[in-house]
C-alpha positions in Angstrom: 1.7 14.4 0.6 -0.6 13.6 2.8 -0.6 13.5 7.0 -2.3 11.6 8.3 -3.7 12.1 11.6 -1.2 11.0 14.7 -4.0 8.7 16.4 -4.2 6.7 13.5 -1.5 4.3 13.0 -1.0 2.5 9.4 -0.6 -0.6 8.9 2.6 -1.4 7.1 3.4 -4.5 4.6 7.6 -4.1 3.5 7.8 -6.0 0.5 11.0 -4.7 0.0 13.9 -7.7 -1.5 10.5 -9.7 -1.3 10.7 -12.6 -3.9 8.5 -16.1 -4.0 5.9 -18.1 -5.7 3.1 -14.9 -4.7 3.4 -11.6 -6.5 5.2 -9.8 -3.1 2.2 -7.0 -4.3 -0.6 -10.2 -3.3 0.1 -9.0 0.4 -0.6 -6.0 0.0 -4.0 -6.6 -1.7 -4.6 -9.3 1.5 -4.4 -6.4 4.1 -6.2 -4.4 2.7 -8.8 -6.8 2.5 -8.1 -7.8 6.0 -8.4 -4.4 7.3 -11.7 -2.3 8.0 -12.2 0.1 6.7 -10.5 4.0 6.6 -7.3 1.7 7.8 -4.1 3.1 5.8 -1.9 0.4 4.8 1.6 1.9 4.3 3.3 -0.1 1.2 7.4 -0.2 1.2 8.9 -1.7 -2.0 12.3 -1.2 -3.6 10.5 -2.7 -7.1 9.4 1.0 -9.0 7.1 -1.7 -10.8 5.4 -3.2 -7.5 4.6 0.6 -7.4 2.3 0.7 -10.6 0.3 -3.0 -10.0 -0.3 -1.3 -6.9 -1.8 2.3 -8.1 -3.4 -0.3 -10.9 -5.3 -2.1 -8.4 -6.3 0.8 -5.5 -7.9 1.8 -8.9 -9.3 -0.5 -9.5 -11.2 -1.1 -6.6 -11.8 2.2 -5.8 -9.3 2.7 -2.8 -8.1 5.9 -2.1 -4.1 6.9 -2.1 -2.8 9.4 -0.4 0.9 9.2 -1.3 3.7 7.9 -3.3 7.1 8.7 -2.0 11.1 7.9 -3.1 13.0 7.4 -0.1 16.4 6.3 -0.3 16.7 3.4 -3.1 12.5 2.5 -1.9 9.0 3.5 -2.7 6.2 4.1 -0.3 2.9 4.0 -1.1 -0.1 5.6 1.5 -3.2 4.0 0.8 -6.8 4.3 2.7 -9.4 1.7 2.4 -12.6 3.5 1.6 -14.9 0.9 1.9 -14.8 -3.1 2.6 -13.9 -4.7 -0.9 
């Protein structure tokens, strides 16, 4: 697991239990685009397939996955925006 500097606070995107018209992963994508370079975004989700979708998307746009961990009934993905989209 990657340790984040204490002065860097991740932007949290909590999509646990969300189901609506827009895919919940869309919330993560919107937030990633909104943030400046070097921002850290933390995704919280209770669906493994959403983790897979986000990891695929991060790879396609050449950003950086810092960690993926499974907590008590949900997953946490930390990603860093290394360049503007």
